C-alpha positions as CSV (number, residue, x, y, z in Angstrom):
1,X,205.0,67.8,102.5
2,X,205.6,68.0,99.0
3,X,201.5,67.0,98.1
4,X,200.4,69.5,101.3
5,X,202.8,72.4,99.3
6,X,201.2,71.7,95.8
7,X,197.6,71.5,97.5
8,X,198.0,74.7,99.5
9,X,200.3,76.4,96.2
10,X,196.7,74.9,93.7
11,X,194.4,76.5,96.2
12,X,196.2,80.2,96.6
13,X,196.8,80.1,92.3
14,X,192.8,78.8,91.7
15,X,191.6,82.4,90.8
16,X,193.8,82.9,88.3
17,X,192.7,81.3,84.6
18,X,195.5,80.8,82.5
19,X,199.2,80.3,83.2
20,X,201.8,81.2,81.2
21,X,205.3,80.2,81.5
22,X,208.2,81.7,80.1
23,X,211.9,79.8,79.4
24,X,214.5,79.5,77.4
25,X,217.7,77.4,77.2
26,X,220.1,80.4,78.1
27,X,220.4,83.3,79.6
28,X,220.8,86.3,77.7
29,X,218.6,85.6,75.1
30,X,215.7,88.4,75.8
31,X,213.2,85.6,77.5
32,X,212.3,88.1,80.2
33,X,211.8,91.0,77.3
34,X,209.0,88.5,75.8
35,X,207.6,87.6,79.5
36,X,207.2,91.2,80.3
37,X,206.2,92.4,77.0
38,X,203.4,89.6,76.8
39,X,202.1,90.8,80.2
40,X,202.1,94.3,79.1
41,X,200.4,93.3,76.0
42,X,197.5,91.3,77.9
43,X,196.9,93.4,80.7
44,X,195.8,96.1,78.1
45,X,192.2,94.0,78.2
46,X,192.8,91.7,81.2
47,X,194.0,91.5,84.9
48,X,197.1,89.9,84.8
49,X,200.0,88.9,87.1
50,X,203.1,88.9,86.6
51,X,205.9,86.2,88.6
52,X,209.6,86.9,88.2
53,X,210.7,83.3,89.2
54,X,214.3,84.1,88.5
55,X,215.7,83.7,92.7
56,X,219.3,84.2,91.5
57,X,219.4,87.3,88.9
58,X,215.4,89.0,88.9
59,X,215.4,91.2,85.9
60,X,211.6,92.3,85.5
61,X,211.2,94.9,88.3
62,X,213.8,97.0,86.5
63,X,212.5,96.0,82.8
64,X,209.3,97.5,84.2
65,X,211.1,100.5,86.3
66,X,210.0,99.2,90.0
67,X,212.3,100.1,93.0
68,X,209.7,98.9,95.2
69,X,209.5,96.5,98.0
70,X,206.5,94.5,99.2
71,X,204.4,95.2,101.1
72,X,201.9,92.8,103.4
73,X,198.8,92.4,104.5
74,X,197.2,90.3,106.8
75,X,200.7,88.5,106.8
76,X,199.9,88.0,102.8
77,X,202.9,89.7,100.4
78,X,200.9,91.8,97.8
79,X,202.2,92.4,94.5
80,X,203.8,95.7,93.0
81,X,201.3,97.3,91.1
82,X,203.1,98.8,87.8
83,X,200.7,99.6,84.2
84,X,197.9,97.6,85.4
85,X,199.7,94.4,86.4
86,X,200.6,92.7,90.1
87,X,204.2,91.8,89.7
88,X,205.9,89.9,91.9
89,X,209.7,89.8,92.0
90,X,212.5,88.7,94.6
91,X,214.3,91.7,93.4
92,X,211.4,93.4,95.7
93,X,213.0,91.6,98.6
94,X,216.6,92.7,98.2
95,X,218.1,95.3,99.6
96,X,220.4,96.8,96.2
97,X,219.8,95.3,92.6
98,X,224.2,94.0,92.5
99,X,223.1,92.0,96.0
100,X,224.0,88.1,94.9
101,X,221.9,85.4,95.7
102,X,224.3,82.6,97.0
103,X,222.3,80.0,97.2
104,X,222.4,76.1,96.7
105,X,218.5,74.4,94.6
106,X,216.7,73.4,97.1
107,X,216.7,76.7,98.6
108,X,216.1,78.6,95.4
109,X,213.5,75.8,94.9
110,X,211.9,76.6,98.6
111,X,211.7,80.4,98.0
112,X,209.8,79.9,94.6
113,X,207.5,77.6,97.2
114,X,207.4,80.3,99.2
115,X,206.3,83.1,96.9
116,X,203.3,81.2,95.6
117,X,202.1,80.4,98.6
118,X,202.5,83.6,101.0
119,X,201.3,86.0,97.6
120,X,197.5,87.6,97.7
121,X,197.3,86.6,94.0
122,X,193.8,86.9,93.5
123,X,191.9,86.9,90.7
124,X,193.7,87.6,87.1
125,X,193.2,86.3,83.6
126,X,196.6,85.6,82.9
127,X,200.0,84.5,85.1
128,X,203.0,85.3,83.2
129,X,206.1,83.3,84.9
130,X,210.0,84.9,83.7
131,X,211.2,81.6,84.8
132,X,214.9,81.4,85.3
133,X,217.0,79.5,82.6
134,X,217.9,76.5,81.8
135,X,216.1,73.2,83.2
136,X,217.7,72.6,86.4
137,X,215.8,72.8,89.9
138,X,214.1,76.2,89.5
139,X,212.2,75.7,86.7
140,X,210.9,72.6,87.6
141,X,209.8,73.5,90.9
142,X,208.0,76.3,89.1
143,X,207.0,73.0,86.3
144,X,205.8,70.9,89.2
145,X,204.0,72.8,91.6
146,X,202.4,75.6,89.1
147,X,201.4,73.2,86.3
148,X,201.3,75.9,83.9
149,X,198.6,76.0,80.6
150,X,201.7,75.8,78.7
151,X,204.6,77.4,77.9
152,X,206.8,79.6,75.4
153,X,210.0,79.1,74.5
154,X,212.4,82.4,74.0
155,X,215.7,81.6,71.7
156,X,217.6,83.5,69.6
157,X,218.5,82.8,65.8
158,X,222.1,81.4,66.7
159,X,222.1,78.1,66.5
160,X,224.3,77.2,70.2
161,X,221.0,79.1,71.3
162,X,219.0,77.1,69.4
163,X,220.7,74.2,70.7
164,X,219.6,75.0,74.5
165,X,216.2,75.9,73.4
166,X,215.6,72.7,72.2
167,X,216.8,71.1,75.7
168,X,214.3,73.5,77.4
169,X,211.6,72.2,75.2
170,X,212.6,68.7,75.5
171,X,212.0,69.3,78.9
172,X,208.8,70.8,79.0
173,X,207.4,68.3,77.1
174,X,208.8,65.0,79.4
175,X,206.8,66.3,82.0
176,X,203.6,66.1,79.4
177,X,203.1,70.1,80.0
178,X,202.1,71.9,76.4
179,X,204.6,73.9,74.1
180,X,203.1,76.9,72.8
181,X,205.4,78.2,70.6
182,X,209.2,79.5,70.1
183,X,209.7,82.8,69.7
184,X,212.8,84.3,67.9
185,X,214.5,87.1,69.5
186,X,216.6,89.4,68.4
187,X,217.1,88.5,64.6
188,X,217.9,90.5,61.5
189,X,221.6,91.3,59.8
190,X,223.7,90.5,62.9
191,X,222.3,87.3,64.7
192,X,220.7,86.2,61.8
193,X,217.1,85.0,61.5
194,X,215.2,81.4,61.0
195,X,217.1,79.6,63.6
196,X,214.0,79.7,66.1
197,X,211.5,78.9,63.2
198,X,213.0,76.0,62.2
199,X,213.8,74.3,65.2
200,X,210.5,74.7,65.8
201,X,208.6,73.2,62.9
202,X,211.8,70.1,63.2
203,X,210.1,69.5,66.7
204,X,206.3,69.8,65.9
205,X,205.5,72.9,67.8
206,X,204.3,75.9,66.9
207,X,206.3,79.2,65.7
208,X,204.8,82.4,67.4
209,X,206.9,84.9,65.8
210,X,209.7,86.9,65.7
211,X,211.2,90.0,67.9
212,X,213.7,92.2,65.3
213,X,216.9,93.5,67.2
214,X,215.3,96.9,67.2
215,X,216.7,100.0,69.1
216,X,213.2,100.4,70.4
217,X,213.4,96.8,72.7
218,X,217.1,97.3,73.7
219,X,215.4,101.1,74.9
220,X,212.7,99.6,76.3
221,X,214.6,98.0,79.5
222,X,216.8,100.8,79.9
223,X,213.5,102.7,80.5
224,X,212.0,100.7,82.6
225,X,208.3,101.1,79.9
226,X,207.2,97.9,78.0
227,X,207.7,98.5,74.0
228,X,204.1,97.3,73.7
229,X,202.9,100.4,75.1
230,X,204.0,102.6,72.1
231,X,203.2,102.5,68.8
232,X,206.2,100.9,66.6
233,X,206.9,98.8,63.9
234,X,208.3,95.9,66.4
235,X,205.5,96.8,68.6
236,X,202.8,95.9,66.1
237,X,204.8,92.1,65.5
238,X,205.1,91.9,69.1
239,X,201.6,91.9,68.7
240,X,201.2,89.0,66.0
241,X,203.7,86.9,69.0
242,X,200.1,87.7,71.4
243,X,197.4,87.2,69.6
244,X,199.4,83.6,68.2
245,X,199.6,82.6,72.6
246,X,196.1,83.8,72.8
247,X,194.9,81.8,70.3
248,X,196.6,78.7,70.9
249,X,194.6,79.3,74.5
250,X,191.6,79.3,72.8
251,X,192.0,76.6,71.1
252,X,192.8,74.2,74.3
253,X,189.3,74.9,76.0
254,X,187.4,74.0,73.0
255,X,185.4,70.6,73.2
């Protein structure tokens, strides 16, 4: 059964050229911020799909200002369109934002597999997956079923966040999936700076860049509009992160 579902998912996602997972060791470090803005940046010049794989607390719709529920065509789930992207989030199945999902691990994993199987993904250059935090059943299911081309690890500068980010990176490596690199979020006077970069160097993986703690970033989530769509210093800085991700993927394709 497991192998059959893997084949079905592989077939259903075969029109996607690059699959990138965005991961963090703990919640609240800005993983969804990075995932949404990475997707929105890439969507300026490419066809992009986004999967919010956090079934417990799906936040991608909130970050993109999406209130629509899924539509269906020939018993297939059609992604919601926003900012030129096809967006798939469990939030589009919920009656309200504060409705809890009280499921055990196997049910969460099955829900993720059903989305991968039943969504009409079509063709796109990139699929950005916003993983749930941690290293438990749900992210493991995505890694095994989707087999991403690489994973972006997001951390804030504090030691407690960095320790958990290392755990996530080690999990990815044990599954023989490439770590594209670390992004350090919320850098600045409040939380400090440099923890993510040092960790990337210690682990022998790339440092993709840092996102400064800025009102343009925090306000974008409330506005439902990715900050990279507007001109600002933090938007320009995030452009370097996007370049580093795409540069990595191009290198991986070289013979």
